C-alpha positions in Angstrom: -34.9 36.9 -23.0 -32.1 37.2 -25.6 -29.3 35.4 -27.5 -28.0 33.7 -24.3 -30.9 31.2 -24.4 -29.9 29.8 -27.8 -26.7 28.2 -26.7 -26.3 25.2 -24.4 -24.3 25.4 -21.1 -21.6 22.8 -20.4 -22.2 22.6 -16.6 -23.8 19.7 -14.8 -25.5 21.7 -12.0 -28.0 24.4 -12.3 -26.9 28.0 -11.7 -29.2 29.9 -9.4 -29.8 33.4 -10.6 -30.8 36.4 -8.6 -34.3 36.1 -10.0 -34.8 32.7 -8.4 -34.9 30.9 -11.7 -32.7 27.8 -12.1 -31.1 27.5 -15.5 -30.2 23.9 -16.1 -28.8 22.2 -19.1 -32.1 20.4 -19.8 -34.0 23.7 -19.6 -31.7 25.2 -22.2 -32.1 22.2 -24.4 -35.9 22.4 -24.2 -35.8 26.1 -25.1 -33.4 25.7 -28.0 -34.7 22.4 -29.2 -31.2 20.9 -29.4 -30.4 17.4 -28.2 -28.0 16.8 -25.3 -24.5 16.2 -26.4 -22.2 14.0 -24.3 -19.1 15.9 -23.2 -16.0 14.2 -21.9 -14.9 15.5 -18.4 -11.7 17.0 -19.7 -13.5 18.7 -22.6 -16.1 20.1 -20.1 -13.4 21.7 -18.0 -11.7 23.2 -21.0 -14.9 24.4 -22.7 -16.6 25.7 -19.5 -14.8 29.0 -19.5 -15.7 29.7 -23.1 -19.3 28.6 -22.8 -19.8 30.9 -19.8 -19.5 33.8 -22.1 -22.5 32.5 -24.0 -24.7 32.5 -20.8 -25.6 35.8 -19.2 -24.7 35.4 -15.5 -24.6 38.0 -12.8 -21.0 39.3 -12.4 -20.5 37.8 -8.9 -21.6 34.3 -10.1 -19.5 34.5 -13.2 -16.4 35.4 -11.1 -17.2 32.5 -8.7 -17.6 30.0 -11.5 -14.3 31.1 -13.1 -12.5 31.0 -9.7 -13.9 27.5 -9.1 -12.8 26.3 -12.5 -9.3 27.8 -11.9 -9.1 26.1 -8.5 -10.3 22.8 -10.1 -7.4 23.0 -12.6 -4.9 23.8 -9.9 -6.2 20.9 -7.7 -6.0 18.5 -10.7 -2.4 19.5 -11.4 -1.6 19.1 -7.7 -3.2 15.7 -7.6 -1.2 14.6 -10.7 2.0 15.8 -9.1 1.1 14.1 -5.8 0.3 10.8 -7.6 3.6 10.9 -9.4 5.5 11.6 -6.2 3.7 8.8 -4.4 4.5 6.3 -7.1 8.2 7.4 -7.0 8.3 7.0 -3.2 6.7 3.5 -3.4 9.2 2.5 -6.0 12.1 3.8 -3.9 10.7 2.0 -0.8 10.5 -1.4 -2.7 14.1 -1.0 -3.9 15.3 -0.2 -0.3 13.4 -3.1 1.2 15.0 -5.4 -1.4 18.5 -4.0 -0.6 17.9 -4.5 3.2 16.7 -8.0 2.7 19.7 -8.9 0.5 22.1 -7.4 3.1 20.4 -9.2 5.9 20.6 -12.5 4.1 24.3 -11.9 3.3 25.1 -11.0 6.9 23.2 -14.1 8.1 25.2 -16.3 5.8 28.5 -14.8 6.7 28.1 -14.5 10.5 25.8 -17.2 11.7 27.0 -20.8 11.6 25.2 -23.5 13.4 27.5 -25.4 15.7 29.0 -28.3 13.8 30.5 -30.1 16.8 29.3 -33.6 17.7 27.0 -34.0 20.7 28.9 -34.6 24.0 29.0 -38.0 25.7 28.2 -40.0 22.5 30.3 -43.0 23.6 28.7 -43.2 27.0 25.2 -42.9 25.5 26.0 -45.7 23.0 27.3 -47.9 25.9 24.0 -47.3 27.9 21.9 -48.2 24.8 23.8 -51.4 24.1 23.7 -52.4 27.8 19.9 -52.0 27.9 19.5 -54.0 24.6 21.7 -56.8 26.0 20.0 -56.8 29.5 16.4 -56.0 28.7 15.3 -58.6 31.3 17.5 -57.0 34.1 18.2 -53.3 33.4 19.8 -52.9 36.8 23.0 -54.5 35.5 23.5 -51.2 33.5 23.7 -49.0 36.5 27.5 -48.3 36.1 27.0 -47.4 32.4 24.1 -45.0 33.3 26.2 -43.4 36.1 29.1 -42.8 33.6 26.7 -41.3 31.1 25.1 -39.0 33.8 28.6 -37.9 35.0 29.6 -37.1 31.5 26.4 -35.1 30.9 26.9 -33.1 34.1 30.4 -32.2 33.0 29.4 -31.2 29.5 26.6 -29.0 30.9 28.9 -27.3 33.3 31.4 -26.7 30.5 28.8 -25.2 28.2 27.1 -23.0 30.8 30.4 -21.9 32.1 
């Protein structure tokens, strides 16, 4: 078997060999008698390429493993760049939304004013109310006041509608 069995492999999955034998980390530990060491994910990625030299792999598998590790590093860098870009875009969006809200509020305050004019026919309305209070027993006595209020309301409506 050889010197390759004496060193642990820093890979989680077993590597199938051409012989059909699966070499796992636990198998290597059993053969060497060494306890399993916990490796942090970033250390495993860095040390995987150097520990591959300690394990005898067929050339095509070694190339695949190295290519996979290289792709993993590239994808990790791309993910970091994408995360940073996404954070910057979200920050810019929040700033733009705040600016739009401020401009909309400013425009609303400048341009929109609720009409501050008094309601039309206020005098005729008051006359009707007083007449009804005075003549609660005989409301028909207020017909002329009601007619004057109605006439005023029709004229105000026509003036408003155009």
